[in-house]
N, C-alpha and C positions, 0 to 999 in steps of 0.2 A: 226654409230652404229656397234659397236664390233661384229666379225661376231660369237664369241665364245657365245655371249649372244642369238643370232639366233639357233645355233647349239644347244643349251641346251634345248630351247623351243621345236624344232623340235624332239629332243630326250625325250622328255618328263622329263629331269633332273630339268627345272625351270617352275612353273605353269604359266597357265593362268588364270588370275582372272577375272570372269565374273562380269559385272556393268548392271545396268539398268538406263536409263537415260528416264524420263517419258514425255510424250506429253500429253498438257491439251486442253480442248476444252475452247475457251474463253467466249462462253455462259454460260456455266454450272458451269465453274471453276473444273470441273471432270477431273480425268485421263483419257483418249481415249485411249492411246498406251505407249508403250515403246520401246525404241531403245535398243537392246543388244549390249555391248561393252566390248573389253576384254583388259587387263592391264598385265603387267608382272613386277616384281622387277628385278630393275637394281642391279649391284654389290655394289653401295653405299646404297641398301635399298630404293631407291626412286620408286614411281609407276610410270610407265610411259605406255604411250598408244601404243597399238600394231600398229595403225596407223603410227606412226613415222617410223616403217619398212617398209612399204609399200610405205611411201613416198621417200624413200633412194633410189635413180637410181642406186646406186652401188650394190644393191643386185640382184642377178641372178634369173632371170625369174622362173626357177623351185622352187629355196628356197621359193618365194613369194606365189608360188601356194599351196606347201607344206603348210606352214603357215595358209594360207587363208581356205585348207581345214580343218585342225586343228581345226579354228576358228569356222567354219561352222559345223561341227561336235559335238563341244562342245555347240554350240548355239541349234542345233536341238534336242541334247540330253537333255538339258534342257528342252524343250517345248515338252521333252515325260515324263515329271514328273509332280509335281502340280505347276502350274502357273495359275495366272489371265484367266478367261476364258471369262470375261467382255471386254476385251480390244484387239487391233490391237498388234501385235509383230514384229518390225522391226530388219530386219537381213542385216548387211553390206557384200557385195560381190564386190570382184574386178572382172573388166569384163574381164580381161585377164582369169581367172580361168574358165571361162565358154567355153572356148577353150580345156579344156582338159578332157580327157575321165572319167578320175577318179571322176570328180564332178557329172557325169552323171550317173555313175555305183553306187554312193553312193544315188541319190537323191531318188530313189522308196522306199529306206529302212528309210531314214529321214521322207519323209513325211508320210509314213505307220506309224510311231511310235508317231506321234504327238497326245497329247490330246486335243488340240485344232483344229478347223476345219481349213483345209488348207488356207482357205480364209483368215484368221484372221492372216497369216503369210506375209509380205512384205519384199519382197528382194529389197534393194536399190541398185541402180546403180550410182557411183559417174560419173559426166559429164566431167572427165578429159579423158574418153575413146575416144580417136581420133576420129573424125567426119569421115573418110572415111571407119570404120569399123562398120558406121550406120547400113549396110544393115545385117551383120553378126549379130550384136546385135539384131536386130528385130526377127530375126530368133529363138535366143535364150530366147528372153523373151515370144515368141508364145510357146516354149516349157515348159518354167515355169509356164506358164497359164495351158496349159494342166495338169499339176500335181496339178492344184488348187490354185496356189499360185498368189499373187497379186505382183505389180510391184510399184516401186517407182524411180522418177528421182531424184538424191541429187546434192545440191552443186549449185541448179539453181541461176545464176546470176555470176558466179566465172570463167567463159570463155565464149569466143565467140561460141562454140559448144552447149551452155544450151538451147536456144529454138528451135534448129534444134533437138535437144534429145528428147526433149517434144513431139514436133508435130509428129516426126517419130514413136515414141515409144507408143504415147497414154497412159502413165503410169495412175495407179489408184491413186499415189498421186505424188505429187511436193512438193519439199523442198527448201524453199528460204533460200540461201546462207547468212552465217554471214554478207558480203560484202554489202547486200541489207538492211540489217537490223540494222547496226552499225550506231548509231547518227541519226536515220532516224527522229527524232523529231526536227532535226535541219536543215533537208534537205529534203524540199519539192517535189524535183523532185522522190525521193527514196520513198518517201509517196505514191506520186501519181502511181508511177509504182506497188509497192506493191497493190495498192486498184484496179489497171487494170488487176493484176494477180487473185487476190483474187474473181473478178467477173468472169473472164474468166473460172477460176476453177469450181466457181459454175454453169456457162451456161453448161460445160461440164462434170458436175458432178465428178470431179476430188476433192481428199483431197489437201487441200493445208496446210502447216506447214511453219511458219516463226521460223527457228531455230538460236542459238546464241545470244538470249535476255538475255542481262547481267544488264540492267536498267531498272527502272520503268517507266522512260521517253519513252524508247525505246517500252515498252510494251502497255503504252498508246496510242504512235503514231499507233504500230501495230493493235491495236485495231481500233483505229479509221478507219483504211485504210482498215477493214471490212475481215479482216484475222482470220478464223474460229478457226484454231490450233496454238498452239505457243509451244516452246521448247527453254529451256535455264536456264544459271545458277540463273536468276531472280526467278525460282520455287526452285531452289536448283540444288545441283551438281549429279552427276549419284551418286548410290549407289551400293555395293556389294551385288550380286545375293546370294553368299555363301561366308562363312566366308573361310581364307587361309588355313587352313588344310583340310578344305573338297574340296578344290578347286585344292589341291595337289593331294589327291587322285583321285578326278574326271579325271585329266588330265591323270596322270599313266593309268587308265584303257581305255584311249581313242586308247593306243598304238597298240591294235588289230583291232580297228573299221577303222583307217585312213591308216595303214599299208596295 
C-alpha cells in the first residue's frame, strides 16, 4: 500500500466511497440487513477495499486508527440521513480503535444523530483480535451495548480464537467466514459444522449469517444446513450508496468532524 494513498485519504484529498452489501433472510428472501463498506480509487483508477489497508502490517497503528475513525464517522453520518429503517445496519470496526479515546469521544454524537434505533446498528468485531485481549474487548463490548448498539463477531472460523470470541463476547450476531462456506456442497464436515452452529445460534437467540457465498450450490448447501441469514456475491455485489461526486463532497465535510 502506497503511503501517499493513505495520506491522501486521511487528508480528505482522496474520497472514501461508501457501499452497502445486503444480507438476506433465507426463509423470506428479503433483505434483512446491510453491511456498510468503504472503497477508494487508487492511482490507476481502480476501486479498492479499505480493508486492504487495515490488513497491511506495515501501516502504523496510529494511521489505521485515524482511517478507521474516518470510516466510522462516514458510516454514522450516512445513518443520520435517509436510510432504510426496516433493516439492521452492520458497521466494521477495528478492535484496536476501541482503545483510542477519540472513538469514545465521538460515539455519543454518532449515536445521538442516528435516524434509526441504535439497536438496529451492529458493530462487527473481527476475530483476528488476539485472544489475550479478550478481557479488554469484553469491557468495550459492554460499553457499546450501554449506548444501545449491538455486537457481531465476524469471520467465525477463520482462526483458532473464533469460538473463544463467540463464547466470551456473547454477541448478538455471528458471521461464518468464507472458509466455512467455500465448496460446502462438496464438504460434508463443513456442512455439518454450519448446521451445528445454526442450531446453537437459534438456541442462544443469536443471529447467524453465512457470508462469502459465491455459488448457487453453496447457497443450497447453506440453506440445507438451516443457516437463517446469508450474504455473498451469489445475490449480488456491494452497491455504492452515493455517487462518486457526492462521496467526495461528503468526505471533505468530515474534516472538522474527525479532527
